ZABARO-700385 format. One record per atom (N, C-alpha, C, CB): residue number from 1; y, x, z. Coordinates in steps of 0.2 Angstrom, whole numbers, plus 5000, padded with zeros to 4 digits. Glycine has a CB too. Layout:
N
rec torse->NUM&yy->Y&xx->X&zz->Z
...
END
This chain:
83
rec torse->1&yy->5531&xx->5388&zz->5543
rec torse->1&yy->5538&xx->5390&zz->5542
rec torse->1&yy->5538&xx->5394&zz->5536
rec torse->1&yy->5540&xx->5395&zz->5548
rec torse->2&yy->5533&xx->5398&zz->5534
rec torse->2&yy->5534&xx->5401&zz->5527
rec torse->2&yy->5534&xx->5396&zz->5522
rec torse->2&yy->5528&xx->5406&zz->5527
rec torse->3&yy->5530&xx->5391&zz->5522
rec torse->3&yy->5530&xx->5386&zz->5517
rec torse->3&yy->5537&xx->5383&zz->5516
rec torse->3&yy->5525&xx->5380&zz->5518
rec torse->4&yy->5541&xx->5381&zz->5521
rec torse->4&yy->5547&xx->5378&zz->5521
rec torse->4&yy->5552&xx->5384&zz->5518
rec torse->4&yy->5550&xx->5376&zz->5528
rec torse->5&yy->5552&xx->5390&zz->5520
rec torse->5&yy->5556&xx->5395&zz->5517
rec torse->5&yy->5555&xx->5396&zz->5510
rec torse->5&yy->5554&xx->5402&zz->5521
rec torse->6&yy->5549&xx->5396&zz->5507
rec torse->6&yy->5548&xx->5396&zz->5500
rec torse->6&yy->5551&xx->5390&zz->5497
rec torse->6&yy->5540&xx->5396&zz->5499
rec torse->7&yy->5550&xx->5384&zz->5499
rec torse->7&yy->5553&xx->5378&zz->5496
rec torse->7&yy->5560&xx->5378&zz->5496
rec torse->7&yy->5551&xx->5372&zz->5500
rec torse->8&yy->5563&xx->5381&zz->5501
rec torse->8&yy->5571&xx->5381&zz->5501
rec torse->8&yy->5573&xx->5386&zz->5496
rec torse->8&yy->5573&xx->5383&zz->5509
rec torse->9&yy->5570&xx->5392&zz->5496
rec torse->9&yy->5571&xx->5397&zz->5491
rec torse->9&yy->5571&xx->5395&zz->5484
rec torse->9&yy->5567&xx->5404&zz->5492
rec torse->10&yy->5566&xx->5391&zz->5483
rec torse->10&yy->5565&xx->5388&zz->5476
rec torse->10&yy->5570&xx->5383&zz->5475
rec torse->10&yy->5558&xx->5384&zz->5476
rec torse->11&yy->5572&xx->5379&zz->5479
rec torse->11&yy->5578&xx->5374&zz->5478
rec torse->11&yy->5584&xx->5378&zz->5477
rec torse->11&yy->5578&xx->5369&zz->5484
rec torse->12&yy->5585&xx->5383&zz->5481
rec torse->12&yy->5592&xx->5387&zz->5480
rec torse->12&yy->5592&xx->5390&zz->5473
rec torse->12&yy->5592&xx->5392&zz->5485
rec torse->13&yy->5586&xx->5393&zz->5471
rec torse->13&yy->5586&xx->5396&zz->5464
rec torse->13&yy->5587&xx->5391&zz->5459
rec torse->13&yy->5580&xx->5400&zz->5463
rec torse->14&yy->5584&xx->5385&zz->5460
rec torse->14&yy->5584&xx->5380&zz->5455
rec torse->14&yy->5591&xx->5377&zz->5454
rec torse->14&yy->5579&xx->5374&zz->5457
rec torse->15&yy->5594&xx->5376&zz->5460
rec torse->15&yy->5601&xx->5373&zz->5460
rec torse->15&yy->5606&xx->5378&zz->5457
rec torse->15&yy->5603&xx->5372&zz->5467
rec torse->16&yy->5605&xx->5385&zz->5459
rec torse->16&yy->5610&xx->5390&zz->5456
rec torse->16&yy->5609&xx->5390&zz->5448
rec torse->16&yy->5608&xx->5397&zz->5459
rec torse->17&yy->5602&xx->5390&zz->5446
rec torse->17&yy->5601&xx->5391&zz->5439
rec torse->17&yy->5604&xx->5385&zz->5435
rec torse->17&yy->5594&xx->5391&zz->5437
rec torse->18&yy->5603&xx->5379&zz->5438
rec torse->18&yy->5606&xx->5373&zz->5435
rec torse->18&yy->5614&xx->5373&zz->5435
rec torse->18&yy->5603&xx->5366&zz->5438
rec torse->19&yy->5617&xx->5375&zz->5440
rec torse->19&yy->5624&xx->5375&zz->5441
rec torse->19&yy->5627&xx->5380&zz->5436
rec torse->19&yy->5626&xx->5377&zz->5448
rec torse->20&yy->5624&xx->5385&zz->5435
rec torse->20&yy->5626&xx->5390&zz->5430
rec torse->20&yy->5625&xx->5389&zz->5423
rec torse->20&yy->5623&xx->5397&zz->5432
rec torse->21&yy->5621&xx->5384&zz->5421
rec torse->21&yy->5619&xx->5382&zz->5415
rec torse->21&yy->5623&xx->5376&zz->5412
rec torse->21&yy->5612&xx->5380&zz->5414
rec torse->22&yy->5625&xx->5376&zz->5406
rec torse->22&yy->5629&xx->5370&zz->5403
rec torse->22&yy->5624&xx->5364&zz->5403
rec torse->22&yy->5632&xx->5372&zz->5396
rec torse->23&yy->5626&xx->5358&zz->5404
rec torse->23&yy->5622&xx->5352&zz->5404
rec torse->23&yy->5617&xx->5352&zz->5397
rec torse->23&yy->5625&xx->5346&zz->5404
rec torse->24&yy->5620&xx->5354&zz->5392
rec torse->24&yy->5616&xx->5354&zz->5386
rec torse->24&yy->5610&xx->5359&zz->5386
rec torse->24&yy->5620&xx->5355&zz->5380
rec torse->25&yy->5610&xx->5364&zz->5389
rec torse->25&yy->5605&xx->5369&zz->5390
rec torse->25&yy->5600&xx->5368&zz->5396
rec torse->25&yy->5608&xx->5376&zz->5390
rec torse->26&yy->5601&xx->5363&zz->5400
rec torse->26&yy->5597&xx->5362&zz->5406
rec torse->26&yy->5590&xx->5361&zz->5405
rec torse->26&yy->5600&xx->5357&zz->5410
rec torse->27&yy->5588&xx->5359&zz->5399
rec torse->27&yy->5581&xx->5358&zz->5398
rec torse->27&yy->5577&xx->5365&zz->5397
rec torse->27&yy->5580&xx->5353&zz->5391
rec torse->28&yy->5581&xx->5369&zz->5393
rec torse->28&yy->5578&xx->5376&zz->5392
rec torse->28&yy->5578&xx->5379&zz->5399
rec torse->28&yy->5583&xx->5380&zz->5387
rec torse->29&yy->5583&xx->5378&zz->5403
rec torse->29&yy->5583&xx->5382&zz->5410
rec torse->29&yy->5578&xx->5379&zz->5414
rec torse->29&yy->5590&xx->5380&zz->5413
rec torse->30&yy->5576&xx->5372&zz->5414
rec torse->30&yy->5571&xx->5369&zz->5417
rec torse->30&yy->5564&xx->5372&zz->5415
rec torse->30&yy->5571&xx->5362&zz->5417
rec torse->31&yy->5563&xx->5373&zz->5409
rec torse->31&yy->5557&xx->5377&zz->5407
rec torse->31&yy->5556&xx->5384&zz->5409
rec torse->31&yy->5557&xx->5377&zz->5399
rec torse->32&yy->5562&xx->5387&zz->5409
rec torse->32&yy->5561&xx->5394&zz->5411
rec torse->32&yy->5560&xx->5395&zz->5419
rec torse->32&yy->5568&xx->5398&zz->5409
rec torse->33&yy->5564&xx->5390&zz->5422
rec torse->33&yy->5563&xx->5390&zz->5430
rec torse->33&yy->5556&xx->5388&zz->5431
rec torse->33&yy->5568&xx->5385&zz->5433
rec torse->34&yy->5553&xx->5383&zz->5428
rec torse->34&yy->5546&xx->5381&zz->5429
rec torse->34&yy->5541&xx->5387&zz->5428
rec torse->34&yy->5544&xx->5375&zz->5424
rec torse->35&yy->5542&xx->5391&zz->5423
rec torse->35&yy->5538&xx->5397&zz->5422
rec torse->35&yy->5538&xx->5402&zz->5427
rec torse->35&yy->5539&xx->5400&zz->5415
rec torse->36&yy->5545&xx->5404&zz->5428
rec torse->36&yy->5546&xx->5409&zz->5434
rec torse->36&yy->5544&xx->5406&zz->5440
rec torse->36&yy->5553&xx->5410&zz->5434
rec torse->37&yy->5545&xx->5400&zz->5442
rec torse->37&yy->5543&xx->5398&zz->5449
rec torse->37&yy->5535&xx->5397&zz->5449
rec torse->37&yy->5546&xx->5391&zz->5450
rec torse->38&yy->5532&xx->5396&zz->5444
rec torse->38&yy->5524&xx->5396&zz->5443
rec torse->38&yy->5522&xx->5403&zz->5445
rec torse->38&yy->5522&xx->5394&zz->5437
rec torse->39&yy->5525&xx->5408&zz->5442
rec torse->39&yy->5523&xx->5415&zz->5444
rec torse->39&yy->5524&xx->5417&zz->5451
rec torse->39&yy->5527&xx->5420&zz->5439
rec torse->40&yy->5530&xx->5415&zz->5454
rec torse->40&yy->5531&xx->5416&zz->5461
rec torse->40&yy->5526&xx->5412&zz->5465
rec torse->40&yy->5538&xx->5414&zz->5463
rec torse->41&yy->5524&xx->5406&zz->5463
rec torse->41&yy->5519&xx->5402&zz->5467
rec torse->41&yy->5512&xx->5405&zz->5467
rec torse->41&yy->5519&xx->5395&zz->5465
rec torse->42&yy->5510&xx->5408&zz->5461
rec torse->42&yy->5504&xx->5411&zz->5460
rec torse->42&yy->5504&xx->5417&zz->5464
rec torse->42&yy->5502&xx->5412&zz->5453
rec torse->43&yy->5509&xx->5421&zz->5464
rec torse->43&yy->5509&xx->5427&zz->5469
rec torse->43&yy->5509&xx->5425&zz->5476
rec torse->43&yy->5516&xx->5431&zz->5468
rec torse->44&yy->5512&xx->5420&zz->5478
rec torse->44&yy->5511&xx->5418&zz->5485
rec torse->44&yy->5504&xx->5415&zz->5487
rec torse->44&yy->5516&xx->5412&zz->5486
rec torse->45&yy->5501&xx->5412&zz->5482
rec torse->45&yy->5494&xx->5410&zz->5482
rec torse->45&yy->5489&xx->5416&zz->5483
rec torse->45&yy->5491&xx->5406&zz->5476
rec torse->46&yy->5490&xx->5421&zz->5479
rec torse->46&yy->5487&xx->5427&zz->5480
rec torse->46&yy->5488&xx->5431&zz->5486
rec torse->46&yy->5489&xx->5432&zz->5474
rec torse->47&yy->5494&xx->5431&zz->5489
rec torse->47&yy->5495&xx->5434&zz->5495
rec torse->47&yy->5492&xx->5430&zz->5501
rec torse->47&yy->5503&xx->5434&zz->5497
rec torse->48&yy->5492&xx->5423&zz->5501
rec torse->48&yy->5488&xx->5420&zz->5506
rec torse->48&yy->5481&xx->5421&zz->5506
rec torse->48&yy->5490&xx->5412&zz->5505
rec torse->49&yy->5478&xx->5421&zz->5500
rec torse->49&yy->5471&xx->5422&zz->5499
rec torse->49&yy->5469&xx->5429&zz->5501
rec torse->49&yy->5468&xx->5420&zz->5492
rec torse->50&yy->5473&xx->5434&zz->5500
rec torse->50&yy->5472&xx->5441&zz->5502
rec torse->50&yy->5472&xx->5442&zz->5510
rec torse->50&yy->5476&xx->5446&zz->5499
rec torse->51&yy->5475&xx->5437&zz->5513
rec torse->51&yy->5475&xx->5437&zz->5520
rec torse->51&yy->5470&xx->5433&zz->5523
rec torse->51&yy->5482&xx->5435&zz->5523
rec torse->52&yy->5465&xx->5431&zz->5519
rec torse->52&yy->5459&xx->5427&zz->5522
rec torse->52&yy->5459&xx->5420&zz->5521
rec torse->52&yy->5458&xx->5429&zz->5529
rec torse->53&yy->5464&xx->5417&zz->5519
rec torse->53&yy->5464&xx->5409&zz->5518
rec torse->53&yy->5460&xx->5408&zz->5511
rec torse->53&yy->5471&xx->5407&zz->5517
rec torse->54&yy->5456&xx->5402&zz->5511
rec torse->54&yy->5453&xx->5400&zz->5505
rec torse->54&yy->5457&xx->5397&zz->5500
rec torse->54&yy->5446&xx->5396&zz->5507
rec torse->55&yy->5455&xx->5396&zz->5494
rec torse->55&yy->5458&xx->5392&zz->5489
rec torse->55&yy->5459&xx->5385&zz->5491
rec torse->55&yy->5455&xx->5393&zz->5482
rec torse->56&yy->5454&xx->5382&zz->5495
rec torse->56&yy->5454&xx->5375&zz->5497
rec torse->56&yy->5460&xx->5374&zz->5502
rec torse->56&yy->5448&xx->5373&zz->5500
rec torse->57&yy->5461&xx->5379&zz->5506
rec torse->57&yy->5466&xx->5379&zz->5511
rec torse->57&yy->5473&xx->5380&zz->5508
rec torse->57&yy->5465&xx->5384&zz->5517
rec torse->58&yy->5474&xx->5385&zz->5503
rec torse->58&yy->5480&xx->5387&zz->5500
rec torse->58&yy->5483&xx->5382&zz->5495
rec torse->58&yy->5480&xx->5393&zz->5498
rec torse->59&yy->5478&xx->5379&zz->5491
rec torse->59&yy->5480&xx->5375&zz->5485
rec torse->59&yy->5485&xx->5369&zz->5487
rec torse->59&yy->5474&xx->5373&zz->5482
rec torse->60&yy->5483&xx->5365&zz->5492
rec torse->60&yy->5488&xx->5360&zz->5493
rec torse->60&yy->5495&xx->5362&zz->5495
rec torse->60&yy->5485&xx->5355&zz->5499
rec torse->61&yy->5495&xx->5367&zz->5499
rec torse->61&yy->5502&xx->5370&zz->5501
rec torse->61&yy->5506&xx->5373&zz->5495
rec torse->61&yy->5501&xx->5376&zz->5506
rec torse->62&yy->5502&xx->5377&zz->5490
rec torse->62&yy->5505&xx->5380&zz->5484
rec torse->62&yy->5508&xx->5374&zz->5480
rec torse->62&yy->5500&xx->5384&zz->5481
rec torse->63&yy->5504&xx->5369&zz->5479
rec torse->63&yy->5506&xx->5363&zz->5475
rec torse->63&yy->5513&xx->5361&zz->5477
rec torse->63&yy->5501&xx->5358&zz->5475
rec torse->64&yy->5514&xx->5360&zz->5484
rec torse->64&yy->5520&xx->5357&zz->5486
rec torse->64&yy->5526&xx->5362&zz->5485
rec torse->64&yy->5519&xx->5356&zz->5494
rec torse->65&yy->5524&xx->5369&zz->5486
rec torse->65&yy->5529&xx->5374&zz->5485
rec torse->65&yy->5531&xx->5374&zz->5478
rec torse->65&yy->5526&xx->5381&zz->5487
rec torse->66&yy->5527&xx->5373&zz->5473
rec torse->66&yy->5528&xx->5373&zz->5466
rec torse->66&yy->5532&xx->5367&zz->5464
rec torse->66&yy->5522&xx->5374&zz->5462
rec torse->67&yy->5529&xx->5361&zz->5466
rec torse->67&yy->5531&xx->5355&zz->5464
rec torse->67&yy->5538&xx->5352&zz->5466
rec torse->67&yy->5526&xx->5349&zz->5466
rec torse->68&yy->5540&xx->5354&zz->5472
rec torse->68&yy->5547&xx->5351&zz->5474
rec torse->68&yy->5552&xx->5354&zz->5471
rec torse->68&yy->5547&xx->5353&zz->5482
rec torse->69&yy->5553&xx->5361&zz->5470
rec torse->69&yy->5559&xx->5364&zz->5466
rec torse->69&yy->5558&xx->5362&zz->5459
rec torse->69&yy->5559&xx->5371&zz->5467
rec torse->70&yy->5552&xx->5362&zz->5456
rec torse->70&yy->5552&xx->5361&zz->5449
rec torse->70&yy->5553&xx->5353&zz->5447
rec torse->70&yy->5544&xx->5362&zz->5446
rec torse->71&yy->5551&xx->5349&zz->5452
rec torse->71&yy->5553&xx->5342&zz->5451
rec torse->71&yy->5561&xx->5341&zz->5451
rec torse->71&yy->5550&xx->5337&zz->5456
rec torse->72&yy->5564&xx->5345&zz->5456
rec torse->72&yy->5571&xx->5345&zz->5456
rec torse->72&yy->5575&xx->5347&zz->5450
rec torse->72&yy->5574&xx->5349&zz->5462
rec torse->73&yy->5572&xx->5353&zz->5447
rec torse->73&yy->5575&xx->5356&zz->5441
rec torse->73&yy->5574&xx->5351&zz->5435
rec torse->73&yy->5571&xx->5362&zz->5439
rec torse->74&yy->5568&xx->5347&zz->5434
rec torse->74&yy->5568&xx->5342&zz->5429
rec torse->74&yy->5572&xx->5336&zz->5430
rec torse->74&yy->5560&xx->5340&zz->5428
rec torse->75&yy->5573&xx->5334&zz->5436
rec torse->75&yy->5577&xx->5328&zz->5437
rec torse->75&yy->5585&xx->5330&zz->5435
rec torse->75&yy->5577&xx->5326&zz->5445
rec torse->76&yy->5587&xx->5336&zz->5437
rec torse->76&yy->5594&xx->5338&zz->5435
rec torse->76&yy->5594&xx->5339&zz->5427
rec torse->76&yy->5595&xx->5345&zz->5439
rec torse->77&yy->5589&xx->5342&zz->5424
rec torse->77&yy->5589&xx->5343&zz->5417
rec torse->77&yy->5589&xx->5336&zz->5414
rec torse->77&yy->5583&xx->5347&zz->5415
rec torse->78&yy->5586&xx->5331&zz->5416
rec torse->78&yy->5586&xx->5324&zz->5413
rec torse->78&yy->5592&xx->5321&zz->5414
rec torse->78&yy->5580&xx->5320&zz->5417
rec torse->79&yy->5596&xx->5322&zz->5420
rec torse->79&yy->5602&xx->5319&zz->5421
rec torse->79&yy->5607&xx->5323&zz->5417
rec torse->79&yy->5604&xx->5320&zz->5428
rec torse->80&yy->5607&xx->5329&zz->5415
rec torse->80&yy->5611&xx->5333&zz->5411
rec torse->80&yy->5611&xx->5331&zz->5404
rec torse->80&yy->5610&xx->5340&zz->5412
rec torse->81&yy->5605&xx->5328&zz->5401
rec torse->81&yy->5605&xx->5326&zz->5394
rec torse->81&yy->5610&xx->5322&zz->5392
rec torse->81&yy->5598&xx->5323&zz->5393
rec torse->82&yy->5612&xx->5317&zz->5396
rec torse->82&yy->5617&xx->5312&zz->5394
rec torse->82&yy->5624&xx->5314&zz->5393
rec torse->82&yy->5617&xx->5306&zz->5399
rec torse->83&yy->5625&xx->5320&zz->5395
rec torse->83&yy->5632&xx->5323&zz->5394
rec torse->83&yy->5634&xx->5326&zz->5388
rec torse->83&yy->5634&xx->5327&zz->5400
END
């Protein structure tokens, strides 16, 4: 459930950031979102490992938490380039 919550939060932040950004600036926003979301994902990885999970257990989950919102940001940035 925590994984789903993090993915949804990432998608909401990504959508909000892209919605508030002019299409011409969405590539910059995607870069900034990617960096910020990477930090949030690393913090979540650290939290999971501090609760006794190994890196091997946490890494596949964290990749999904990171990749889904970031992929959405880059798709929207790519779509915004044409405008």
